[in-house]
C-alpha positions in Angstrom: 138.0 120.4 32.8 141.2 122.2 32.0 144.5 122.4 33.9 147.6 124.5 33.9 150.9 123.4 32.4 152.2 122.7 35.9 149.3 120.4 36.7 149.4 118.8 33.3 153.1 118.1 33.7 152.6 116.5 37.1 149.7 114.4 36.0 151.2 113.3 32.7 154.8 112.8 33.9 156.1 114.9 31.1 158.2 118.0 32.1 157.0 121.5 31.4 160.0 122.0 29.2 159.2 119.0 27.1 155.5 120.0 26.8 156.5 123.4 25.5 158.9 121.8 23.0 156.3 119.3 21.8 153.8 122.2 21.3 156.4 124.3 19.4 157.3 121.4 17.2 153.7 120.6 16.4 153.9 117.2 18.2 151.3 118.1 20.8 148.6 119.9 18.8 145.5 121.6 20.0 146.9 123.3 23.1 144.7 126.2 24.0 145.5 129.4 25.8 143.4 131.3 28.4 142.6 135.0 28.3 146.1 135.7 29.9 147.9 133.7 27.2 148.7 130.8 29.6 148.5 127.3 28.2 145.5 125.2 29.3 145.2 121.5 28.8 142.1 119.4 28.4 141.2 115.7 28.1 142.2 115.7 24.4 145.7 116.9 25.4 145.9 114.1 27.9 145.0 111.5 25.3 147.6 113.0 22.9 150.4 113.1 25.5 149.8 109.5 26.5 149.8 108.4 22.9 153.0 110.4 22.2 154.6 108.8 25.3 153.7 105.3 24.1 155.2 106.0 20.7 158.4 107.5 22.2 158.8 104.7 24.7 158.5 102.1 21.9 161.2 103.9 19.9 159.4 106.1 17.4 161.5 109.1 16.5 160.1 112.6 17.1 160.2 113.3 13.4 157.8 110.5 12.7 155.5 111.5 15.6 155.5 115.1 14.2 154.6 113.7 10.8 151.8 111.7 12.3 150.4 114.8 14.1 150.6 116.8 10.8 148.6 114.1 9.1 146.1 114.0 11.9 145.5 117.7 11.5 144.8 117.2 7.8 141.8 115.1 8.6 140.3 111.8 7.6 141.8 111.7 4.1 145.1 110.8 5.9 143.7 107.8 7.8 145.4 105.2 5.4 148.8 106.8 5.8 148.4 107.1 9.6 147.4 103.5 9.8 150.4 102.5 7.7 152.6 104.4 10.1 151.1 102.6 13.1 151.4 99.2 11.4 155.1 99.9 10.6 155.8 101.1 14.1 154.0 98.1 15.6 156.1 95.7 13.6 159.3 97.4 14.8 158.1 97.4 18.4 157.2 93.7 18.1 160.7 93.0 16.8 162.2 94.9 19.7 160.0 92.9 22.1 161.1 89.6 20.6 164.7 90.7 21.0 164.2 91.6 24.6 162.4 88.3 25.3 165.4 86.5 23.8 167.8 88.4 26.0 165.6 87.6 29.0 165.8 83.9 28.2 169.6 84.2 28.4 169.4 86.1 31.7 167.0 83.5 33.1 169.3 80.7 32.0 172.2 82.3 33.8 170.1 82.8 36.9 169.1 79.1 36.8 172.7 78.1 36.6 173.5 80.2 39.7 170.6 78.6 41.6 172.2 75.2 40.8 175.7 76.4 41.7 174.5 77.9 45.0 173.0 74.6 46.0 176.2 72.7 45.4 178.7 75.3 46.5 180.4 75.3 49.9 180.4 78.8 51.3 182.7 79.6 54.2 
C-alpha cells in the first residue's frame, strides 16, 4: 500500500513541508516517486517517520538523525556505530526523564501543600 504526501502527512502528523525537508536533507530516505514524479510513501516510510519523530521528541538534533540515516544506508557494517548512537541518545533521554521526574516531585509537593492549605483556609 502506498499513499500520497498529503495522506502521509495526515496519518503521520508531520507536515508536508517537513516531509519534503526531511527527504531533501536525507533524513527520510527511500521515498519513491510515481510515474508523474509525485512522492509516494509506503510502510517503510511510516516506520522511518515514527522513528525520526521519537528521536526528535526525545531531543536528538537533526544533524545526528541525518548521520544515523547515512549510516543506515551504508549497510550492516555500520550497525556498531548506529547502536552506539542509540545508546548515547538513550542515556541522554533517561537523564532528561530523571530531571523531569524531579521537577514533577516539586510540583506535586506544592500541590499537596495547596491541598492542606485549602482544608484549613477560610474562604469568604
